[in-house]
N, CA, C, O and CB atoms as a CASP TS submission, in Angstrom:
PFRMAT TS
TARGET T0000
AUTHOR 0000-0000-0000
METHOD Language model
MODEL 1
PARENT N/A
ATOM      1  N   MET     1     -10.950   8.607  -7.231  1.00  0.00           N
ATOM      2  CA  MET     1     -12.350   8.357  -7.446  1.00  0.00           C
ATOM      3  C   MET     1     -12.500   7.645  -8.788  1.00  0.00           C
ATOM      4  O   MET     1     -11.895   8.031  -9.788  1.00  0.00           O
ATOM      5  CB  MET     1     -13.170   9.675  -7.401  1.00  0.00           C
ATOM      6  N   LEU     2     -13.314   6.606  -8.784  1.00  0.00           N
ATOM      7  CA  LEU     2     -13.583   5.863 -10.010  1.00  0.00           C
ATOM      8  C   LEU     2     -14.719   6.514 -10.785  1.00  0.00           C
ATOM      9  O   LEU     2     -15.422   7.382 -10.267  1.00  0.00           O
ATOM     10  CB  LEU     2     -13.921   4.398  -9.694  1.00  0.00           C
ATOM     11  N   ASP     3     -14.891   6.089 -12.020  1.00  0.00           N
ATOM     12  CA  ASP     3     -15.930   6.666 -12.880  1.00  0.00           C
ATOM     13  C   ASP     3     -17.333   6.526 -12.297  1.00  0.00           C
ATOM     14  O   ASP     3     -18.186   7.381 -12.537  1.00  0.00           O
ATOM     15  CB  ASP     3     -15.888   6.012 -14.240  1.00  0.00           C
ATOM     16  N   ASP     4     -17.587   5.452 -11.529  1.00  0.00           N
ATOM     17  CA  ASP     4     -18.927   5.240 -10.969  1.00  0.00           C
ATOM     18  C   ASP     4     -19.141   5.957  -9.640  1.00  0.00           C
ATOM     19  O   ASP     4     -20.211   5.832  -9.043  1.00  0.00           O
ATOM     20  CB  ASP     4     -19.174   3.763 -10.783  1.00  0.00           C
ATOM     21  N   GLY     5     -18.144   6.708  -9.164  1.00  0.00           N
ATOM     22  CA  GLY     5     -18.275   7.453  -7.916  1.00  0.00           C
ATOM     23  C   GLY     5     -17.675   6.760  -6.705  1.00  0.00           C
ATOM     24  O   GLY     5     -17.658   7.341  -5.620  1.00  0.00           O
ATOM     25  N   THR     6     -17.181   5.534  -6.857  1.00  0.00           N
ATOM     26  CA  THR     6     -16.532   4.824  -5.758  1.00  0.00           C
ATOM     27  C   THR     6     -15.206   5.497  -5.436  1.00  0.00           C
ATOM     28  O   THR     6     -14.456   5.865  -6.339  1.00  0.00           O
ATOM     29  CB  THR     6     -16.316   3.330  -6.111  1.00  0.00           C
ATOM     30  N   ARG     7     -14.918   5.658  -4.144  1.00  0.00           N
ATOM     31  CA  ARG     7     -13.650   6.264  -3.711  1.00  0.00           C
ATOM     32  C   ARG     7     -12.760   5.187  -3.101  1.00  0.00           C
ATOM     33  O   ARG     7     -13.208   4.392  -2.274  1.00  0.00           O
ATOM     34  CB  ARG     7     -13.898   7.417  -2.686  1.00  0.00           C
ATOM     35  N   ILE     8     -11.507   5.170  -3.514  1.00  0.00           N
ATOM     36  CA  ILE     8     -10.522   4.246  -2.945  1.00  0.00           C
ATOM     37  C   ILE     8      -9.370   5.089  -2.408  1.00  0.00           C
ATOM     38  O   ILE     8      -8.762   5.875  -3.133  1.00  0.00           O
ATOM     39  CB  ILE     8     -10.017   3.192  -4.015  1.00  0.00           C
ATOM     40  N   ARG     9      -9.086   4.905  -1.120  1.00  0.00           N
ATOM     41  CA  ARG     9      -7.968   5.611  -0.491  1.00  0.00           C
ATOM     42  C   ARG     9      -7.010   4.580   0.077  1.00  0.00           C
ATOM     43  O   ARG     9      -7.435   3.588   0.667  1.00  0.00           O
ATOM     44  CB  ARG     9      -8.464   6.588   0.625  1.00  0.00           C
ATOM     45  N   THR    10      -5.723   4.812  -0.099  1.00  0.00           N
ATOM     46  CA  THR    10      -4.712   3.947   0.506  1.00  0.00           C
ATOM     47  C   THR    10      -3.723   4.811   1.268  1.00  0.00           C
ATOM     48  O   THR    10      -3.462   5.955   0.899  1.00  0.00           O
ATOM     49  CB  THR    10      -3.983   3.088  -0.570  1.00  0.00           C
ATOM     50  N   HIS    11      -3.184   4.251   2.324  1.00  0.00           N
ATOM     51  CA  HIS    11      -2.168   4.939   3.126  1.00  0.00           C
ATOM     52  C   HIS    11      -1.049   3.943   3.386  1.00  0.00           C
ATOM     53  O   HIS    11      -1.280   2.872   3.947  1.00  0.00           O
ATOM     54  CB  HIS    11      -2.766   5.500   4.479  1.00  0.00           C
ATOM     55  N   PHE    12       0.152   4.295   2.980  1.00  0.00           N
ATOM     56  CA  PHE    12       1.319   3.443   3.131  1.00  0.00           C
ATOM     57  C   PHE    12       2.025   3.799   4.429  1.00  0.00           C
ATOM     58  O   PHE    12       2.412   4.950   4.629  1.00  0.00           O
ATOM     59  CB  PHE    12       2.276   3.587   1.922  1.00  0.00           C
ATOM     60  N   ASN    13       2.200   2.814   5.320  1.00  0.00           N
ATOM     61  CA  ASN    13       2.883   3.017   6.601  1.00  0.00           C
ATOM     62  C   ASN    13       4.229   2.311   6.577  1.00  0.00           C
ATOM     63  O   ASN    13       4.291   1.087   6.466  1.00  0.00           O
ATOM     64  CB  ASN    13       2.019   2.501   7.782  1.00  0.00           C
ATOM     65  N   LEU    14       5.291   3.070   6.679  1.00  0.00           N
ATOM     66  CA  LEU    14       6.635   2.512   6.721  1.00  0.00           C
ATOM     67  C   LEU    14       7.009   2.312   8.188  1.00  0.00           C
ATOM     68  O   LEU    14       7.161   3.279   8.934  1.00  0.00           O
ATOM     69  CB  LEU    14       7.668   3.443   5.989  1.00  0.00           C
ATOM     70  N   ASN    15       7.155   1.053   8.595  1.00  0.00           N
ATOM     71  CA  ASN    15       7.386   0.744  10.004  1.00  0.00           C
ATOM     72  C   ASN    15       8.859   0.659  10.362  1.00  0.00           C
ATOM     73  O   ASN    15       9.269   1.153  11.413  1.00  0.00           O
ATOM     74  CB  ASN    15       6.714  -0.548  10.356  1.00  0.00           C
ATOM     75  N   GLU    16       9.662   0.039   9.503  1.00  0.00           N
ATOM     76  CA  GLU    16      11.065  -0.189   9.850  1.00  0.00           C
ATOM     77  C   GLU    16      11.876  -0.466   8.585  1.00  0.00           C
ATOM     78  O   GLU    16      11.396  -1.118   7.658  1.00  0.00           O
ATOM     79  CB  GLU    16      11.200  -1.366  10.849  1.00  0.00           C
ATOM     80  N   ILE    17      13.105   0.034   8.560  1.00  0.00           N
ATOM     81  CA  ILE    17      14.063  -0.290   7.504  1.00  0.00           C
ATOM     82  C   ILE    17      15.308  -0.822   8.196  1.00  0.00           C
ATOM     83  O   ILE    17      15.842  -0.186   9.105  1.00  0.00           O
ATOM     84  CB  ILE    17      14.392   0.966   6.592  1.00  0.00           C
ATOM     85  N   SER    18      15.769  -1.997   7.761  1.00  0.00           N
ATOM     86  CA  SER    18      16.985  -2.551   8.357  1.00  0.00           C
ATOM     87  C   SER    18      17.953  -2.974   7.257  1.00  0.00           C
ATOM     88  O   SER    18      17.547  -3.489   6.215  1.00  0.00           O
ATOM     89  CB  SER    18      16.651  -3.752   9.278  1.00  0.00           C
ATOM     90  N   ARG    19      19.213  -2.753   7.505  1.00  0.00           N
ATOM     91  CA  ARG    19      20.260  -3.090   6.546  1.00  0.00           C
ATOM     92  C   ARG    19      20.644  -4.555   6.709  1.00  0.00           C
ATOM     93  O   ARG    19      20.774  -5.041   7.832  1.00  0.00           O
ATOM     94  CB  ARG    19      21.498  -2.176   6.731  1.00  0.00           C
ATOM     95  N   THR    20      20.826  -5.255   5.607  1.00  0.00           N
ATOM     96  CA  THR    20      21.256  -6.643   5.661  1.00  0.00           C
ATOM     97  C   THR    20      22.727  -6.726   5.266  1.00  0.00           C
ATOM     98  O   THR    20      23.333  -5.720   4.896  1.00  0.00           O
ATOM     99  CB  THR    20      20.383  -7.532   4.735  1.00  0.00           C
ATOM    100  N   SER    21      23.288  -7.902   5.343  1.00  0.00           N
ATOM    101  CA  SER    21      24.679  -8.106   4.926  1.00  0.00           C
ATOM    102  C   SER    21      24.744  -8.625   3.492  1.00  0.00           C
ATOM    103  O   SER    21      25.798  -9.082   3.049  1.00  0.00           O
ATOM    104  CB  SER    21      25.388  -9.088   5.878  1.00  0.00           C
ATOM    105  N   ILE    22      23.649  -8.561   2.775  1.00  0.00           N
ATOM    106  CA  ILE    22      23.549  -9.080   1.408  1.00  0.00           C
ATOM    107  C   ILE    22      23.734  -7.939   0.413  1.00  0.00           C
ATOM    108  O   ILE    22      23.274  -6.820   0.642  1.00  0.00           O
ATOM    109  CB  ILE    22      22.183  -9.786   1.179  1.00  0.00           C
ATOM    110  N   TYR    23      24.418  -8.239  -0.701  1.00  0.00           N
ATOM    111  CA  TYR    23      24.612  -7.270  -1.777  1.00  0.00           C
ATOM    112  C   TYR    23      24.027  -7.831  -3.067  1.00  0.00           C
ATOM    113  O   TYR    23      24.077  -9.040  -3.294  1.00  0.00           O
ATOM    114  CB  TYR    23      26.118  -6.928  -1.957  1.00  0.00           C
ATOM    115  N   ASP    24      23.466  -6.955  -3.924  1.00  0.00           N
ATOM    116  CA  ASP    24      22.913  -7.416  -5.191  1.00  0.00           C
ATOM    117  C   ASP    24      24.005  -7.532  -6.249  1.00  0.00           C
ATOM    118  O   ASP    24      25.183  -7.337  -5.950  1.00  0.00           O
ATOM    119  CB  ASP    24      21.810  -6.467  -5.670  1.00  0.00           C
ATOM    120  N   ALA    25      23.619  -7.848  -7.483  1.00  0.00           N
ATOM    121  CA  ALA    25      24.575  -8.069  -8.567  1.00  0.00           C
ATOM    122  C   ALA    25      25.379  -6.816  -8.915  1.00  0.00           C
ATOM    123  O   ALA    25      26.474  -6.924  -9.467  1.00  0.00           O
ATOM    124  CB  ALA    25      23.847  -8.557  -9.797  1.00  0.00           C
ATOM    125  N   ASN    26      24.850  -5.624  -8.599  1.00  0.00           N
ATOM    126  CA  ASN    26      25.559  -4.369  -8.871  1.00  0.00           C
ATOM    127  C   ASN    26      26.441  -3.935  -7.705  1.00  0.00           C
ATOM    128  O   ASN    26      27.120  -2.912  -7.793  1.00  0.00           O
ATOM    129  CB  ASN    26      24.563  -3.270  -9.190  1.00  0.00           C
ATOM    130  N   GLY    27      26.439  -4.684  -6.637  1.00  0.00           N
ATOM    131  CA  GLY    27      27.235  -4.337  -5.458  1.00  0.00           C
ATOM    132  C   GLY    27      26.517  -3.436  -4.481  1.00  0.00           C
ATOM    133  O   GLY    27      27.125  -2.964  -3.520  1.00  0.00           O
ATOM    134  N   ASP    28      25.229  -3.182  -4.703  1.00  0.00           N
ATOM    135  CA  ASP    28      24.445  -2.341  -3.791  1.00  0.00           C
ATOM    136  C   ASP    28      23.891  -3.193  -2.655  1.00  0.00           C
ATOM    137  O   ASP    28      23.475  -4.334  -2.852  1.00  0.00           O
ATOM    138  CB  ASP    28      23.290  -1.628  -4.549  1.00  0.00           C
ATOM    139  N   ARG    29      23.899  -2.614  -1.479  1.00  0.00           N
ATOM    140  CA  ARG    29      23.409  -3.332  -0.301  1.00  0.00           C
ATOM    141  C   ARG    29      21.902  -3.538  -0.395  1.00  0.00           C
ATOM    142  O   ARG    29      21.182  -2.675  -0.898  1.00  0.00           O
ATOM    143  CB  ARG    29      23.765  -2.569   0.990  1.00  0.00           C
ATOM    144  N   VAL    30      21.427  -4.684   0.092  1.00  0.00           N
ATOM    145  CA  VAL    30      20.006  -5.004   0.120  1.00  0.00           C
ATOM    146  C   VAL    30      19.461  -4.618   1.493  1.00  0.00           C
ATOM    147  O   VAL    30      20.068  -4.925   2.519  1.00  0.00           O
ATOM    148  CB  VAL    30      19.756  -6.522  -0.185  1.00  0.00           C
ATOM    149  N   TYR    31      18.311  -3.944   1.502  1.00  0.00           N
ATOM    150  CA  TYR    31      17.666  -3.524   2.742  1.00  0.00           C
ATOM    151  C   TYR    31      16.357  -4.282   2.924  1.00  0.00           C
ATOM    152  O   TYR    31      15.697  -4.639   1.948  1.00  0.00           O
ATOM    153  CB  TYR    31      17.416  -1.998   2.744  1.00  0.00           C
ATOM    154  N   ASN    32      15.991  -4.523   4.171  1.00  0.00           N
ATOM    155  CA  ASN    32      14.727  -5.154   4.515  1.00  0.00           C
ATOM    156  C   ASN    32      13.762  -4.055   4.944  1.00  0.00           C
ATOM    157  O   ASN    32      14.081  -3.268   5.835  1.00  0.00           O
ATOM    158  CB  ASN    32      14.910  -6.229   5.642  1.00  0.00           C
ATOM    159  N   ILE    33      12.592  -3.992   4.327  1.00  0.00           N
ATOM    160  CA  ILE    33      11.615  -2.953   4.631  1.00  0.00           C
ATOM    161  C   ILE    33      10.354  -3.598   5.180  1.00  0.00           C
ATOM    162  O   ILE    33       9.777  -4.487   4.554  1.00  0.00           O
ATOM    163  CB  ILE    33      11.294  -2.103   3.375  1.00  0.00           C
ATOM    164  N   ASN    34       9.930  -3.147   6.352  1.00  0.00           N
ATOM    165  CA  ASN    34       8.708  -3.621   6.991  1.00  0.00           C
ATOM    166  C   ASN    34       7.657  -2.524   6.841  1.00  0.00           C
ATOM    167  O   ASN    34       7.856  -1.401   7.302  1.00  0.00           O
ATOM    168  CB  ASN    34       8.949  -3.985   8.507  1.00  0.00           C
ATOM    169  N   HIS    35       6.538  -2.853   6.194  1.00  0.00           N
ATOM    170  CA  HIS    35       5.498  -1.858   5.951  1.00  0.00           C
ATOM    171  C   HIS    35       4.128  -2.507   5.989  1.00  0.00           C
ATOM    172  O   HIS    35       4.002  -3.731   5.995  1.00  0.00           O
ATOM    173  CB  HIS    35       5.718  -1.161   4.605  1.00  0.00           C
ATOM    174  N   ASN    36       3.105  -1.668   6.014  1.00  0.00           N
ATOM    175  CA  ASN    36       1.736  -2.136   5.821  1.00  0.00           C
ATOM    176  C   ASN    36       0.965  -1.051   5.082  1.00  0.00           C
ATOM    177  O   ASN    36       1.382   0.106   5.033  1.00  0.00           O
ATOM    178  CB  ASN    36       1.051  -2.485   7.186  1.00  0.00           C
ATOM    179  N   THR    37      -0.155  -1.442   4.515  1.00  0.00           N
ATOM    180  CA  THR    37      -0.972  -0.525   3.735  1.00  0.00           C
ATOM    181  C   THR    37      -2.391  -0.556   4.276  1.00  0.00           C
ATOM    182  O   THR    37      -2.997  -1.621   4.398  1.00  0.00           O
ATOM    183  CB  THR    37      -0.944  -0.890   2.226  1.00  0.00           C
ATOM    184  N   ALA    38      -2.914   0.612   4.597  1.00  0.00           N
ATOM    185  CA  ALA    38      -4.301   0.724   5.042  1.00  0.00           C
ATOM    186  C   ALA    38      -5.152   1.122   3.850  1.00  0.00           C
ATOM    187  O   ALA    38      -4.794   2.030   3.100  1.00  0.00           O
ATOM    188  CB  ALA    38      -4.448   1.758   6.205  1.00  0.00           C
ATOM    189  N   LYS    39      -6.276   0.443   3.673  1.00  0.00           N
ATOM    190  CA  LYS    39      -7.165   0.712   2.551  1.00  0.00           C
ATOM    191  C   LYS    39      -8.533   1.133   3.069  1.00  0.00           C
ATOM    192  O   LYS    39      -9.021   0.606   4.070  1.00  0.00           O
ATOM    193  CB  LYS    39      -7.287  -0.527   1.637  1.00  0.00           C
ATOM    194  N   ASN    40      -9.143   2.084   2.380  1.00  0.00           N
ATOM    195  CA  ASN    40     -10.492   2.522   2.709  1.00  0.00           C
ATOM    196  C   ASN    40     -11.252   2.653   1.399  1.00  0.00           C
ATOM    197  O   ASN    40     -10.865   3.434   0.530  1.00  0.00           O
ATOM    198  CB  ASN    40     -10.487   3.875   3.513  1.00  0.00           C
ATOM    199  N   ILE    41     -12.338   1.889   1.252  1.00  0.00           N
ATOM    200  CA  ILE    41     -13.139   1.922   0.032  1.00  0.00           C
ATOM    201  C   ILE    41     -14.549   2.368   0.399  1.00  0.00           C
ATOM    202  O   ILE    41     -15.214   1.752   1.232  1.00  0.00           O
ATOM    203  CB  ILE    41     -13.156   0.526  -0.678  1.00  0.00           C
ATOM    204  N   LYS    42     -14.991   3.444  -0.234  1.00  0.00           N
ATOM    205  CA  LYS    42     -16.351   3.945  -0.028  1.00  0.00           C
ATOM    206  C   LYS    42     -17.097   3.754  -1.341  1.00  0.00           C
ATOM    207  O   LYS    42     -16.762   4.362  -2.358  1.00  0.00           O
ATOM    208  CB  LYS    42     -16.360   5.464   0.429  1.00  0.00           C
ATOM    209  N   LEU    43     -18.116   2.897  -1.301  1.00  0.00           N
ATOM    210  CA  LEU    43     -18.868   2.575  -2.507  1.00  0.00           C
ATOM    211  C   LEU    43     -19.672   3.768  -2.995  1.00  0.00           C
ATOM    212  O   LEU    43     -20.069   4.638  -2.220  1.00  0.00           O
ATOM    213  CB  LEU    43     -19.790   1.396  -2.254  1.00  0.00           C
ATOM    214  N   ALA    44     -19.899   3.784  -4.290  1.00  0.00           N
ATOM    215  CA  ALA    44     -20.745   4.801  -4.900  1.00  0.00           C
ATOM    216  C   ALA    44     -22.169   4.661  -4.362  1.00  0.00           C
ATOM    217  O   ALA    44     -22.555   3.572  -3.937  1.00  0.00           O
ATOM    218  CB  ALA    44     -20.725   4.682  -6.450  1.00  0.00           C
ATOM    219  N   PRO    45     -22.958   5.740  -4.369  1.00  0.00           N
ATOM    220  CA  PRO    45     -24.314   5.685  -3.828  1.00  0.00           C
ATOM    221  C   PRO    45     -25.179   4.570  -4.409  1.00  0.00           C
ATOM    222  O   PRO    45     -25.982   3.983  -3.684  1.00  0.00           O
ATOM    223  CB  PRO    45     -24.988   6.989  -4.061  1.00  0.00           C
ATOM    224  N   GLN    46     -25.037   4.268  -5.680  1.00  0.00           N
ATOM    225  CA  GLN    46     -25.878   3.227  -6.274  1.00  0.00           C
ATOM    226  C   GLN    46     -25.559   1.836  -5.740  1.00  0.00           C
ATOM    227  O   GLN    46     -26.363   0.921  -5.920  1.00  0.00           O
ATOM    228  CB  GLN    46     -25.722   3.237  -7.776  1.00  0.00           C
ATOM    229  N   TYR    47     -24.419   1.648  -5.094  1.00  0.00           N
ATOM    230  CA  TYR    47     -24.043   0.340  -4.536  1.00  0.00           C
ATOM    231  C   TYR    47     -24.185   0.279  -3.019  1.00  0.00           C
ATOM    232  O   TYR    47     -24.098  -0.804  -2.440  1.00  0.00           O
ATOM    233  CB  TYR    47     -22.617   0.009  -4.919  1.00  0.00           C
ATOM    234  N   SER    48     -24.398   1.401  -2.373  1.00  0.00           N
ATOM    235  CA  SER    48     -24.373   1.433  -0.909  1.00  0.00           C
ATOM    236  C   SER    48     -25.505   0.639  -0.266  1.00  0.00           C
ATOM    237  O   SER    48     -25.369   0.251   0.895  1.00  0.00           O
ATOM    238  CB  SER    48     -24.437   2.855  -0.434  1.00  0.00           C
ATOM    239  N   HIS    49     -26.609   0.378  -0.953  1.00  0.00           N
ATOM    240  CA  HIS    49     -27.685  -0.404  -0.354  1.00  0.00           C
ATOM    241  C   HIS    49     -27.428  -1.903  -0.409  1.00  0.00           C
ATOM    242  O   HIS    49     -28.134  -2.674   0.241  1.00  0.00           O
ATOM    243  CB  HIS    49     -28.983  -0.092  -1.042  1.00  0.00           C
ATOM    244  N   GLN    50     -26.413  -2.333  -1.186  1.00  0.00           N
ATOM    245  CA  GLN    50     -26.046  -3.762  -1.269  1.00  0.00           C
ATOM    246  C   GLN    50     -24.852  -4.018  -0.365  1.00  0.00           C
ATOM    247  O   GLN    50     -23.761  -3.557  -0.701  1.00  0.00           O
ATOM    248  CB  GLN    50     -25.719  -4.185  -2.745  1.00  0.00           C
ATOM    249  N   ALA    51     -24.969  -4.678   0.695  1.00  0.00           N
ATOM    250  CA  ALA    51     -23.792  -4.987   1.509  1.00  0.00           C
ATOM    251  C   ALA    51     -24.073  -6.010   2.529  1.00  0.00           C
ATOM    252  O   ALA    51     -23.182  -6.379   3.295  1.00  0.00           O
ATOM    253  CB  ALA    51     -23.273  -3.777   2.171  1.00  0.00           C
TER
END
């Protein structure tokens, strides 16, 4: 919740992780991550009439 009463919610959805054949400079394998983020913003009462 922000100081003005606005609420921001996020939800992280992890869809898939796949291993690649690539290695980084330290020798660790690089993975491909498929994700999306859902956002929900509820305005504070003083802003709800403007939309």
